[in-house]
C-alpha positions as CSV (number, residue, x, y, z in Angstrom):
1,M,105.6,108.7,116.6
2,L,108.3,106.0,116.9
3,K,105.7,103.3,117.1
4,E,104.0,104.6,113.9
5,L,107.4,104.7,112.1
6,K,108.2,101.1,113.2
7,Q,104.8,100.0,111.8
8,Y,105.3,102.0,108.7
9,L,108.8,100.6,108.0
10,R,107.9,97.2,109.5
11,E,111.0,97.5,111.6
12,D,111.2,96.4,115.2
13,D,114.9,96.5,115.6
14,N,117.3,99.3,116.5
15,E,115.2,102.1,118.0
16,D,118.2,104.4,118.1
17,I,118.4,104.4,114.3
18,L,114.7,105.1,113.9
19,K,114.8,107.9,116.5
20,N,117.7,109.5,114.7
21,L,115.8,109.2,111.4
22,L,112.8,110.9,113.0
23,E,114.9,113.8,114.4
24,N,116.8,114.3,111.2
25,G,113.5,114.3,109.2
26,K,111.9,116.8,111.5
27,Q,114.8,119.2,111.2
28,Y,114.9,118.8,107.5
29,L,111.2,119.4,107.0
30,N,111.1,122.3,109.4
31,K,113.9,123.9,107.4
32,L,112.0,123.3,104.1
33,A,108.8,124.7,105.6
34,G,110.5,127.6,107.3
35,V,108.6,127.0,110.6
36,E,108.5,124.5,113.4
37,L,105.9,122.0,112.3
38,D,103.5,120.1,114.6
39,Y,103.8,116.5,113.4
40,E,101.1,115.2,115.7
41,S,98.3,117.5,114.4
42,N,99.5,118.3,110.8
43,I,98.7,115.2,108.7
44,L,100.7,116.4,105.7
45,A,103.8,117.1,107.8
46,K,103.4,113.7,109.5
47,T,103.0,111.9,106.3
48,L,106.0,113.6,104.7
49,L,108.1,112.8,107.8
50,L,107.3,109.1,107.7
51,D,108.1,109.1,103.9
52,Y,111.3,111.0,104.5
53,C,112.3,108.4,107.1
54,R,111.3,105.6,104.7
55,Y,113.5,107.0,101.9
56,R,116.4,107.7,104.3
57,Y,116.1,104.2,105.8
58,N,116.2,102.6,102.4
59,N,119.2,104.7,101.2
60,A,117.1,106.5,98.6
61,I,117.0,110.0,100.0
62,E,118.2,111.5,96.8
63,Y,114.7,110.8,95.3
64,F,112.7,112.3,98.1
65,L,112.5,115.9,96.9
66,E,111.6,114.9,93.4
67,N,109.0,112.4,94.4
68,F,107.3,114.6,97.0
69,K,107.8,118.1,95.5
70,E,104.1,118.8,95.2
71,D,103.4,117.8,98.8
72,I,106.4,119.8,100.0
73,L,105.2,122.9,98.1
74,R,101.8,122.5,99.6
75,L,103.4,122.2,103.1
76,Q,105.4,125.4,102.4
77,L,102.4,127.3,101.3
78,E,100.2,126.2,104.2
79,S,103.1,127.1,106.6
80,A,103.5,130.5,105.1
81,V,99.7,131.2,105.3
82,M,99.6,130.1,108.9
83,W,102.7,132.1,109.8
84,S,101.3,135.2,108.1
85,A,98.0,134.8,109.9
86,K,99.8,134.6,113.3
87,Q,101.8,137.7,112.5
88,K,98.8,139.6,111.6
89,A,96.9,138.5,114.7
90,N,99.9,139.5,116.9
91,N,100.0,143.0,115.3
92,E,96.4,143.7,115.9
């Protein structure tokens, strides 16, 4: 995913900063979703992660929630439905 973020931000320098952005973004979005997200298979989660990193990288993180609130809500709802389905399957 680091390569994709580099392309997305058009940044080839300082991999450590970009890796840190990715890890912080994953933790932040996992907390918002209430579950551990799979950023490789979940396109919405991946897109939000890349946008989170872009906002953080450009020192505009205070605008992220406001600008992506609909996508974040959708991610939360999808995560809740999937979690509920897993719980139901485990109880059967």
